[in-house]
C-alpha positions as CSV (number, residue, x, y, z in Angstrom):
1,P,31.8,-99.5,99.8
2,E,34.1,-100.1,103.1
3,L,32.4,-103.2,103.7
4,Q,33.5,-105.3,100.4
5,F,37.2,-104.5,102.2
6,D,39.6,-106.5,105.0
7,G,41.9,-103.8,105.4
8,S,43.0,-102.6,101.9
9,E,42.1,-106.0,100.4
10,L,39.0,-106.6,98.6
11,I,37.5,-109.6,100.3
12,P,37.8,-112.8,98.7
13,G,34.3,-113.8,96.5
14,I,32.4,-110.6,97.6
15,G,32.3,-109.5,94.2
16,D,30.2,-112.6,92.9
17,V,27.7,-112.3,96.2
18,I,27.4,-108.7,95.2
19,A,26.6,-109.5,92.0
20,R,23.6,-112.0,93.1
21,L,22.0,-108.8,95.3
22,D,18.8,-107.3,93.8
23,P,19.9,-103.8,92.9
24,E,17.1,-102.5,94.3
25,L,17.6,-103.1,98.0
26,H,18.2,-100.3,100.0
27,P,22.1,-99.7,101.0
28,V,21.4,-99.6,104.6
29,A,19.6,-103.5,104.2
30,V,22.8,-104.8,102.3
31,F,25.0,-103.3,105.0
32,R,22.8,-104.9,107.7
33,W,22.8,-108.2,105.6
34,F,26.4,-108.5,105.3
35,T,27.2,-107.5,108.9
36,T,24.5,-109.5,110.8
37,P,25.1,-113.4,111.9
38,N,23.1,-115.6,109.7
39,P,21.9,-118.9,110.9
40,D,22.8,-120.3,108.1
41,L,26.7,-119.9,107.7
42,P,28.0,-121.8,111.0
43,S,31.1,-121.0,112.4
44,G,32.1,-124.4,112.9
45,A,33.4,-123.8,116.1
46,P,33.4,-125.9,119.3
47,R,30.8,-123.1,120.7
48,G,28.6,-122.7,117.8
49,G,27.5,-119.6,116.5
50,N,26.7,-118.2,113.5
51,L,29.1,-115.9,110.8
52,S,27.8,-113.0,109.0
53,P,28.1,-113.2,105.2
54,R,31.2,-110.6,105.9
55,D,33.3,-112.4,108.1
56,W,32.4,-116.0,106.3
57,L,34.3,-114.7,103.3
58,R,36.9,-112.9,105.3
59,L,37.5,-116.2,106.9
60,G,38.2,-117.7,103.4
61,F,34.7,-120.3,103.4
62,P,33.1,-121.0,100.0
63,A,31.3,-117.9,98.4
64,Q,28.9,-120.3,96.8
65,P,26.4,-120.2,100.4
66,V,26.6,-116.4,100.5
67,A,25.6,-115.8,96.7
68,E,23.1,-118.2,97.2
69,L,21.2,-116.1,100.2
70,A,22.2,-112.9,98.5
71,S,20.3,-114.4,95.7
72,N,17.1,-114.7,98.0
73,L,17.2,-111.4,99.5
């Protein structure tokens, strides 16, 4: 799926996260989860805010926290 890429490059760590997802999850649910800001993924920006799992990975943060969240879906 397109959400795995940033331009033409595979997003780092996304394969580790996808491997932890339940294969029975609906593709739309997976897309929404990857693209919705998650309170467990703070941006660290001065104004606060949260990142989506996809943006977390795109920005180079470690995949492990996202993989752990994915395994709980």
